[in-house]
N, C-alpha and C positions, 0 to 999 in steps of 0.2 A: 537526403531523403529522410523523412521522419515517419514514424508510426507510433500511435499512442493506444493505450488501453486504460480504462477507468473502471474501478469497482466502487459502487456506491452503497451507502448505508450498511457498512460492515460493522458488526457488533463488537467493536474494540475502541478503547479510548484513543483519541487523536494524539495525546501526549505519549502514550506507550508506542503507538505505531510510528511516530516520528523518530523515535530512538532507533528503530530498525531500518527505516527507509533512508535515514541520513548516511548509513554505512555503505550503500550501493551507488549513491549519486556520483556520476563521473567515471565509474568503473566500466571495464569491458563486460559484455553480457555473460561470458563464460565465468569470469571471476565473480560477478554478482550472483550467479546461480549457486556457485560453491559457497559463498558467504551465507546465503539464505538457507541452503540445505543444512548447514552445520549449526544453525541457531535453533535453540530449543524454546521458541517463543511463538505464541499464537499469531501475532502480526507478521512474523517471518513467513509462515505458511500462506497467509493471505497475500502478501507482497509477491511471493514466488509465483502464485497463480496469475497475478496481474502482469508480472514480468514475462512469463511464458506466453501470455496472450499478446502482449506488445511485440514480442519476437515473432510470433506466428503471423501477426498482421504485417510486419515488415517483410517477411520472407514470401508470404503468399500474395500480398497485394502490390508490393513494390519491387519484387524480385531482388531483394537485398541478400547479400552474403552474410551468414550468421557470424563469421569470423571477423567481419569489419564493423559490427554493431557495438555501440556503447550506450550507456544510460545517460541520455542528455538531460532529462528532467525527471525528478522523482519527488513528489510532494504528497502530503497528507492534509486534507482539508477537513474541517469539522462538519459533521452531518447533523441531522435533526437529533434532538435530545428527547428521550422518553422519560417523562417525569412520573415516578411512581410514589404513592403515598407511603410514609413510614411513620409509625407511631413513636412519638417522642415522649419525653418525661412530662409529668403533670398534665396528662391528657391533651397535649398539643399534637398536632399532626404536622410533621415535617415532610420532606421529600427526598427521595434518593434518585439522583440523576443517572440514567443509563445512557452514556454517550455513544455516538456512532461516528464513523469516519468515511471519507471518500479518499481512495488511493488512486493517484494519477501517475503513470509512468510513461515517459516518452523515450523511445530509442531512436538513434540516428546512426548513419554511417560516418566513419572517420574520413 
């Protein structure tokens, strides 16, 4: 039995978010919660919300036991890029890309 949760257009770079999400892939949900709670990073707080949502979906919709759940899939996809103008040297206009992420977490029973 699987349950998933998706958070879209989060204002964090996908490269930074992947560093956090790679740590919880394949772990039990209790262990993944402990890992994310002890990380002092913005993507960890975002991934924890998505993980808690996926756990709630599994428990409420599929009547799963929280002690048998594990993180089956955890991935970060690139979202839309907000391109902001930035003044460059010699009166050129460059751009500063503000990247966004989609975090997808799937939990399943063992």
